[in-house]
C-alpha positions in Angstrom: -0.2 0.2 -0.3 1.1 3.6 -1.1 1.1 6.1 1.9 1.1 9.8 0.6 2.8 11.7 2.7 4.2 15.4 3.2 7.1 16.7 4.6 6.2 19.8 6.8 9.9 20.0 8.5 13.0 18.8 8.1 16.2 19.6 10.3 20.0 19.1 9.6 21.3 16.4 11.8 25.2 15.7 10.6 26.6 13.8 8.1 23.8 12.9 5.4 21.4 12.8 7.8 18.3 15.0 8.3 15.1 14.9 10.9 12.0 14.7 9.0 8.4 15.7 10.5 6.0 13.9 7.9 2.0 15.1 7.8 0.9 11.9 9.7 2.6 13.4 12.6 5.3 10.7 12.4 9.4 12.1 12.9 12.0 9.8 11.0 15.5 10.0 10.8 17.3 9.8 6.7 20.4 9.1 6.1 21.1 10.1 2.1 24.3 9.8 1.5 23.6 6.5 -0.5 20.9 8.1 -2.3 22.9 11.4 -3.5 22.9 9.7 -7.2 23.0 11.3 -10.2 24.5 14.8 -11.7 22.1 16.7 -10.1 23.1 15.7 -6.5 26.7 15.5 -7.0 27.1 19.5 -5.5 25.3 18.0 -2.8 28.1 15.9 -1.5 29.7 18.9 -0.2 28.3 18.9 3.1 28.0 22.5 3.6 26.6 22.5 0.3 24.1 19.2 1.6 23.0 21.7 4.1 21.2 24.2 2.3 17.7 23.1 1.3 13.9 24.3 1.9 10.4 22.7 2.5 8.9 24.9 -0.6 6.6 22.1 -2.0 6.2 19.5 0.9 9.2 18.0 0.2 13.2 18.6 0.8 14.7 20.6 -1.7 17.8 21.7 -2.5 19.3 25.3 -3.8 19.9 23.7 -6.7 16.7 22.4 -7.5 17.8 18.9 -6.6 14.9 17.2 -4.3 13.6 13.6 -3.2 9.8 12.7 -3.3 8.3 12.4 0.3 7.2 9.2 0.0 10.7 8.1 -0.7 11.9 9.6 1.8 9.3 8.3 4.2 10.3 4.6 2.7 14.2 4.9 3.7 13.6 6.3 6.6 13.5 4.9 10.1 11.4 6.2 13.0 13.1 9.1 15.9 
């Protein structure tokens, strides 16, 4: 069953890890180090660049336009 969720808040923890608050009330931790694949993610491998994100469209989006679907982030994250 596919769950449709949105990101309501995100906080940088360390390395490539974020604490994500989802629209279903869950708070989960995601490590994106192995998910940064492809040219759009190359510059995000620099931690200072990785930290430059916002939540403009109900998911995490970086300054360069890179993002992940919130359902993907939910699927690969772990409960806090």
